[in-house]
Phi, psi and omega in degrees: 000131180284166177300317179298319178293322177296319179296316178297322179294315179299316179298312180299312182297336182250015176055041174252121181279117178240159177258231182295146175234125181239142177241139180213168175245138177225108181054042177085358180253144177283133177236126181244131176248132183232130179267129171239115183260125177049047176267152176293141185300323184269311187281339180247299187294303182294321180296318180293320175301317178300313180298317181297321181283323187263337179261314182257001172060044173297137182279331182205149176220147177225161173218149179237115179287130181247338177210137174207156181226014179091355179268188178282355181251144178202169177251140180208157169258123178260132184243124183241136180250130180244000000 
């Protein structure tokens, strides 16, 4: 099972809706970008970051907000370093 497939499985098993998953290499380290569209800040974004760090052992995570409307929901690209 690839890293992208593992991420999709973790999201599915934990009822977190994710969009596209991209894998890249940066200086020999795996970097995964995951899109979460219009997810709740706590139940989707923070929870998925927690899962990535504690289940798949991401060493670092960042996020870039791409859409927001002032509510508790927004769209972001989450970037995980392994």
